[in-house]
N, C-alpha and C positions, 0 to 999 in steps of 0.2 A: 330724535326730536331737537335735541341740542345742536346737532349739526346743521339742521335746517335754519334755526336761529342765527347761528353764526354765519351761514351763507347769506342770509337776508342782510345781516349787518355789513358784510363785506360788500355786497351788491350796492347797498345804500351809500356806503362811504365812496365806492368807485363812481357811483352816479353823480354824487355831489362834486367830486374832484373833476369829473369830465365836464360837467355843466359850468363850473366855475373857473375852468382853465383858460377860457377865452373871454374874460370880463373886459369891459371898457377900461382905458386908462393903462393898458399894458404897453410894453416897449415895442410892440409889433407895428404900431401906426405912427412911428417918428418920421420915417422917410416916405411911406406911402399912406394916403388918406383911406379911410374906411369907406366902403361902398354900400350898395343896396343890400347885399346878402349878409354883410356884418351887421347892418342896421337891424335887419330881420332877426338875425341871432341875438343880438343884444336886446331886442324887444321881447324875445322868448324867454331870456334868462333875467329879466329885469327884477323880478321878485327876489331871487337868489342874490343878485348883485347888490340890491338894496340892502339886504341882511348883512352882507359882508362889508358894505361900505359903512355901516354903523360902527364896525370895529377896526377898520383899516383906512388910513388916509390915502393909500396908494390906489385904491380901486374907485372909480367913479360909475354912475349909473349910465352916463351918456359919454360917447367918445368925442372929444372936442376936435380932433383932427379928422374931420369927415369931408366928403365931397359936396355936401350941401343937401339939395332937395332929395336926392336919391336915397341918401342915408336916413333922412327924416321920414321919408315914405316907408322904407323898410322897417324903421323903428316903431312907427305907429302901427303898421300892419302886424308886426310882431307882438307888440302889447295886446292888440285887439283880438288877435287869434289866440293867445295864451289865456287871456281873461275871459274869453267867450264872446267878445264882440256884441253883435246884436242878435245872436241866435237864441239867447235865453228868452227874449220876448215872444218867439214863436212856440215855446213849450207850454204856454198857459192854455187854459181851457177856454173854448169859445162859448159865448152865451147865446 
């Protein structure tokens, strides 16, 4: 029983580390701008990035060095997919 709780905590810590390792504002996009897929990823992890950005000035929610419309499209798609988009409206009962 105790081993399963320990494994759960280890998996949770590894998941948080994996998700937050590619947050916007990192040194990765100094020379190269972020594209569609990084925008999609940053949209997926926007909730976790927001929490981290409350405690750290080095992490932002949005990558400022991006390629424009494609990054924005990926970011919006990532946010809408992660938060449910418009699919929640179809779950209701029809009258």
